N, C-alpha and C positions, 0 to 999 in steps of 0.2 A: 384488427391487430390489438392486443392490451399492451401499450406500452410499458406500464408500470410493472406488470407480470413479467414481461421479457427482461426488463432491466434488473428485476430482482432475482431472475433466473441466472442472468450473466454475472451478477455480483456473487450469487452462490458458487458457480462453477469458476470464477476466477480466484475467490478467497480459498476454495478446496485446493486448487493447483498450487497456489501461493503456499498454504499450509505443508502441501506434500515437499515443496524444495525447502521450506524452513526444517522441516522433518529429516531431510538427507544431510544437515549440517552435523558433523561428528560431534561427539560429545566432548571430546578434547582438542576441539579447533583453535587455535589462536585467533581471538576475536579483534587482535590488532592487525592481522594480515593485511596488507595491502598489495595488490599486484604491480602497481605503480604508484610513485610519490604524489601524484594529483587523485588518485583513487581515492574513496571512502574506505574506511577501514571496514572489515569484514562484519563485525558486530554492530557498526553503525548503519551499514547498509541493511543488515537483516533487521534491526529495530526501526528502520524507515519504512521497511515494508510493514510493519504493525500499524504505523501511522495511516496508510492508505486504506486498509481495512478497518481501521477503528477512528480515531480522532479526526483525519483529514476528511474521511466519508461521512461523519457524524456531522461535522460541522458545515459541511458542503449541503446537507439535506435540512438541517436544524436552523441555520443562521442565513441571513441575506447577505451579510457582509462579515468578514474577518478582517481587524485593522490591527496595525501596531505601528507605535512610535518608531521612529529612525534609530532611537537608542536602546531600542527592545533587544535583550540578548536571549535567543532561543538556545535551549539546552536540548541537544539531540538526545534521544533516546538510543542508549547502547547497553544491551544486555549483558548480564554478568555470567549467564550460563544459559545453554539451549533449554532447559526446562521454564526458566524465567522467561524466555523469549516465546515459547509455545503459549505459556500461561497467558501471559498478556495478550498475544494474538487470539486466543479463543475467549477469554473474557470478555472482549469489546464487541465480537460480532453478533450476538442476539441484540444488543442495543441498537446498532447501527440497522441491522435487519428490520426490527421492528418499525423505527422511524422511516426507514426507506419504503416500508409497505403501507405506512400510515399517511404518506406525505400527499396532500391533496394534488390532484392533476394538473390544476392551474398555476401550481407552484414551481412547475418544471420550465415554463417558458418565462419565467421571472428572472431578472438580471441578478446576478450573483457576483460579488466582489471581492478581492483579495488586495487589501492595500498595506503596503509597509513604508513608512516614511513619508507619507504624503502622496505615494505614487502608486497608481492602480496597476499592478502586475497582472491581475484577472479580472475582467469585466466583461462576462458573457453569461447567455441564459442558462440557469442552473443544470440543465439537460447536457448542455455541451459541457459544462465544467465537471459534472459527476462522470461523464464518459471519458473525457480527455484527461483530466487532473486525478481523477481517482482511479478508473479501471485502467485506461492505457498506461498510465504512470506507473501502476502496481505492475503491470504483465513487463514493462521495460525494465524495473530494478529486479523483479524476479528473474529475467534472463541475466542481468549482470551478475546475481547471485550464482547462477549456474555456471558461469565463466569462471567465477572465483572458485568454485568447489572443482570445476575440471583441471584448473592449473595446480590446485593443491593434490591432484590426482586421486580425487574422491568420485564416486558414481553419482550419476545425475539421473532423478527419477523422470519418466516420461510425463509430459503434460498434455501432448496432442497425439497420442499414440506412444507405444513404447520407445525408450530412449536407446541409443547404442548399447548402453549397461544392461539393458534388460530384455536383449535380444539373444 
């Protein structure tokens, strides 16, 4: 089994499914929509999905540690339009894919850390971080976006076969 080849194929499959869900966002959607006061706004959630396929995946593969001071103010990406969202998603994929393919096999077992305010939130082997905090996390938020679209009465594309809207 070629671990790197399999992981790259999984990344390609999951980013393609994620793009399909992003494409399902209507052009005129209210990016400020929240199904619940504690929920992320739709635009922020959609923007967050671009992070997993883009910056977060890239940092996981190209850095050994991501560290921020406790007073760091992170600016969450929220797109102004569907076109901007898709452009950002598409623009980041080739770089991430190339870095993923080029990562030396021995780096997958090395420890990777995410430290915020002196506290290690993630401290695991890189292969676990990539699978859990990049791929699985992207799938989780993609499903959330599907719920938002359903609550707005919009059709949901199939990701593991046809959806109820496609049958």
